[in-house]
C-alpha positions as CSV (number, residue, x, y, z in Angstrom):
1,M,19.6,22.6,45.9
2,S,18.8,22.3,42.2
3,K,15.5,23.4,40.9
4,A,13.0,20.6,40.2
5,E,12.1,20.0,36.6
6,I,8.4,19.5,35.9
7,L,7.1,18.1,32.6
8,I,3.6,19.4,31.5
9,I,1.8,17.0,29.2
10,D,-1.3,19.0,28.0
11,D,-2.7,20.1,24.7
12,E,-4.4,23.3,25.9
13,P,-2.2,26.4,25.1
14,Q,-3.8,28.5,27.9
15,I,-3.2,25.9,30.5
16,R,0.4,25.4,29.4
17,K,1.0,29.1,29.6
18,L,-0.6,29.4,33.0
19,L,1.5,26.5,34.3
20,D,4.7,27.8,32.8
21,I,4.3,31.2,34.4
22,T,3.2,29.7,37.8
23,L,6.0,27.2,37.9
24,Q,8.8,29.5,36.8
25,S,7.7,32.2,39.3
26,N,7.9,29.6,42.1
27,G,11.4,28.3,41.3
28,Y,10.6,25.3,39.1
29,L,11.9,24.5,35.7
30,P,8.9,23.6,33.5
31,K,8.9,22.0,30.0
32,A,5.9,21.1,28.0
33,A,4.6,18.5,25.6
34,T,1.4,18.9,23.6
35,S,0.6,15.2,22.9
36,A,0.9,11.8,24.5
37,K,3.7,10.7,22.1
38,E,5.8,13.9,22.6
39,G,5.3,13.6,26.4
40,L,6.5,10.0,26.5
41,I,9.5,10.8,24.4
42,M,10.5,13.8,26.5
43,A,10.0,11.9,29.8
44,E,12.2,9.0,28.6
45,N,14.9,11.2,27.1
46,H,15.2,13.5,30.2
47,P,13.2,12.2,33.2
48,P,11.8,15.1,35.2
49,E,11.2,15.2,39.0
50,L,7.5,15.5,38.4
51,I,4.9,15.2,35.6
52,L,1.6,17.1,35.3
53,L,-0.6,15.0,33.0
54,D,-3.8,15.9,31.3
55,L,-6.2,12.9,30.6
56,G,-7.7,14.4,27.4
57,L,-4.8,14.3,25.0
58,P,-5.4,14.4,21.2
59,D,-3.5,11.2,20.2
60,D,-4.1,8.9,23.2
61,S,-5.9,8.6,26.5
62,G,-4.1,10.1,29.5
63,H,-4.9,6.9,31.3
64,N,-2.9,4.9,28.8
65,V,0.0,7.4,29.1
66,L,-0.1,7.0,32.8
67,K,0.1,3.2,32.5
68,K,3.1,3.5,30.1
69,L,4.9,5.9,32.3
70,R,4.4,3.7,35.4
71,Q,6.2,0.8,33.6
72,W,9.4,2.7,34.4
73,F,8.9,6.2,35.8
74,T,8.9,6.3,39.6
75,N,8.7,10.0,40.3
76,P,5.4,11.7,41.1
77,I,2.7,12.2,38.5
78,I,-0.2,14.6,39.2
79,I,-3.3,14.5,37.0
80,L,-4.8,17.8,35.8
81,S,-8.1,17.2,34.0
82,V,-11.6,18.5,33.3
83,Q,-12.7,14.9,33.8
84,K,-13.8,14.9,37.4
85,S,-16.0,11.8,37.7
86,E,-15.3,9.6,40.7
87,E,-14.6,6.8,38.3
88,D,-11.9,8.7,36.4
89,I,-10.2,9.8,39.6
90,I,-10.1,6.3,41.1
91,K,-8.9,4.8,37.8
92,A,-6.1,7.3,37.6
93,L,-5.0,6.8,41.3
94,D,-5.2,3.1,41.0
95,N,-3.0,3.3,37.8
96,G,-0.3,5.0,39.8
97,A,-1.1,8.8,39.8
98,N,0.1,10.5,43.0
99,D,-2.6,13.1,43.0
100,Y,-5.6,14.4,41.0
101,L,-6.8,18.0,40.5
102,S,-9.8,18.9,38.4
103,K,-9.7,21.9,36.0
104,P,-10.2,24.7,36.7
105,F,-7.8,24.6,39.7
106,R,-6.4,27.1,42.1
107,T,-2.7,27.7,41.5
108,G,-2.0,27.8,45.3
109,E,-3.5,24.4,45.8
110,L,-1.6,23.0,42.8
111,L,1.7,24.3,44.2
112,A,0.9,22.8,47.6
113,R,0.2,19.4,46.0
114,I,3.5,19.7,44.0
115,R,5.5,20.4,47.1
116,S,3.9,17.5,48.9
117,A,4.6,15.1,46.0
118,L,8.2,16.3,45.7
119,R,8.8,15.6,49.3
120,T,8.3,11.9,48.6
121,I,11.4,11.8,46.4
122,N,13.5,13.9,48.7
123,T,13.0,11.7,51.7
124,D,15.8,9.4,52.7
125,E,14.5,5.8,52.3
126,G,16.7,4.8,55.2
127,D,15.0,7.3,57.6
128,T,12.5,5.3,59.6
129,V,11.4,8.1,62.0
130,F,8.6,10.5,60.9
131,N,8.1,13.8,62.7
132,A,5.4,16.4,62.1
133,K,4.0,19.0,64.4
134,G,4.0,16.9,67.6
135,L,3.4,13.6,66.0
136,K,6.3,11.1,65.9
137,V,6.2,7.7,64.3
138,D,9.2,5.3,64.5
139,L,8.6,2.8,61.6
140,S,11.5,0.6,62.8
141,T,10.0,0.0,66.3
142,R,6.3,0.4,65.3
143,S,5.8,3.1,68.0
144,V,3.8,6.3,67.9
145,W,4.0,9.4,70.1
146,K,1.7,12.4,70.2
147,K,3.2,15.4,72.0
148,E,5.8,13.1,73.6
149,Q,3.0,10.7,74.9
150,L,3.1,7.1,73.7
151,V,0.0,6.4,71.7
152,K,-1.4,2.8,71.9
153,L,-2.5,1.6,68.5
154,T,-3.8,-1.9,67.6
155,A,-1.8,-3.8,65.0
156,T,-4.3,-3.0,62.2
157,E,-4.5,0.7,63.2
158,Y,-0.7,0.9,63.1
159,N,-0.4,-0.9,59.8
160,L,-2.9,1.5,58.2
161,L,-1.2,4.6,59.6
162,A,2.2,3.4,58.5
163,L,1.0,2.7,55.0
164,L,-0.4,6.2,54.7
165,I,2.7,7.8,56.2
166,R,5.0,5.9,53.7
167,N,2.9,7.4,50.9
168,E,2.7,10.9,52.5
169,G,0.9,13.4,50.2
170,K,-0.5,10.7,47.9
171,V,-4.2,9.8,47.8
172,L,-4.6,6.1,48.5
173,T,-7.9,4.8,47.2
174,H,-10.4,2.8,49.4
175,Q,-9.7,-0.3,47.2
176,Y,-5.9,0.0,47.5
177,L,-6.0,0.4,51.3
178,L,-8.5,-2.5,51.8
179,R,-6.5,-4.8,49.6
180,A,-3.2,-3.8,51.3
181,I,-4.4,-4.1,54.9
182,W,-7.1,-6.8,54.8
183,G,-6.6,-8.6,51.5
184,P,-8.3,-8.8,48.1
185,G,-11.5,-10.3,49.6
186,Y,-12.2,-7.1,51.4
187,I,-12.1,-4.5,48.7
188,S,-15.8,-3.8,48.9
189,Q,-15.8,-3.4,52.7
190,S,-15.4,0.4,52.9
191,Q,-16.9,0.4,56.4
192,Y,-13.7,-1.2,57.7
193,L,-11.8,1.9,56.6
194,R,-14.3,4.4,58.1
195,V,-14.1,2.7,61.5
196,F,-10.3,2.4,61.6
197,I,-9.6,5.9,60.2
198,A,-12.0,7.3,62.9
199,Q,-10.2,5.3,65.6
200,I,-6.8,6.5,64.5
201,R,-8.0,10.1,64.3
202,K,-9.2,10.0,67.9
203,K,-5.7,8.9,68.9
204,I,-3.4,11.2,66.9
205,E,-5.5,14.3,65.9
206,D,-6.0,17.3,68.2
207,D,-9.6,17.5,66.8
208,P,-10.8,14.3,65.1
209,N,-13.6,16.3,63.5
210,R,-11.1,18.6,61.9
211,P,-8.2,16.4,61.1
212,E,-4.8,17.8,60.2
213,Y,-3.0,14.6,59.3
214,L,-5.5,12.1,57.9
215,L,-7.5,13.9,55.2
216,T,-10.5,12.4,53.4
217,E,-10.8,12.6,49.6
218,A,-14.5,12.3,49.3
219,G,-15.6,9.2,47.5
220,V,-12.0,8.3,46.6
221,G,-9.8,7.5,49.6
222,Y,-7.5,9.1,52.2
223,R,-4.3,11.1,52.2
224,F,-1.7,11.6,55.0
225,V,-0.1,15.1,55.1
226,S,2.4,16.7,57.5
227,N,0.9,20.1,56.8
228,A,-2.8,20.3,55.7
229,I,-3.2,21.6,52.2
């Protein structure tokens, strides 16, 4: 299996050096750009498997870079930024980022997020059966098993779970989930999500109070993982 190439778009020399050492020592092939313009050119000329993008670039906003990339780039993009307000995080995720880590970050957590994001591009699109630690979901038959026992979900519970599974590892914002499941008229009804996520956890988690699959990103949304980060 070839090593995944990761493009770093960040103007901080110390961060680029840290990421370069961390990524190389873990089997990745990093390359770096110091500006928005350089990053866009490098991504277009040689698309990487994943991009690590800073929001505070010297020549353009990282949010604008993200929007430009998402016009054609379909592989994962993880935001690394000192900007940690809820507004910035939600804006980046709604604009197509797969994940968001605030600086300073732990390298172990970053590597886990990278592995999770890369799994989304290594998954066979034709594979409709999801398996993880005793949980099995057949997306073709809309059936769910927990430790070989059939789990009964309502249509809405299943649709919500399936959407999160299809985006495994990616944080889906409250607004995105509400719009996708209930429609645009419900994007302010966050209580819908809390109720249904709680119901799903009771049915698929060993301990709903300490979930392994459906993780909460406080103030932002939810993430489905096959192995907790």
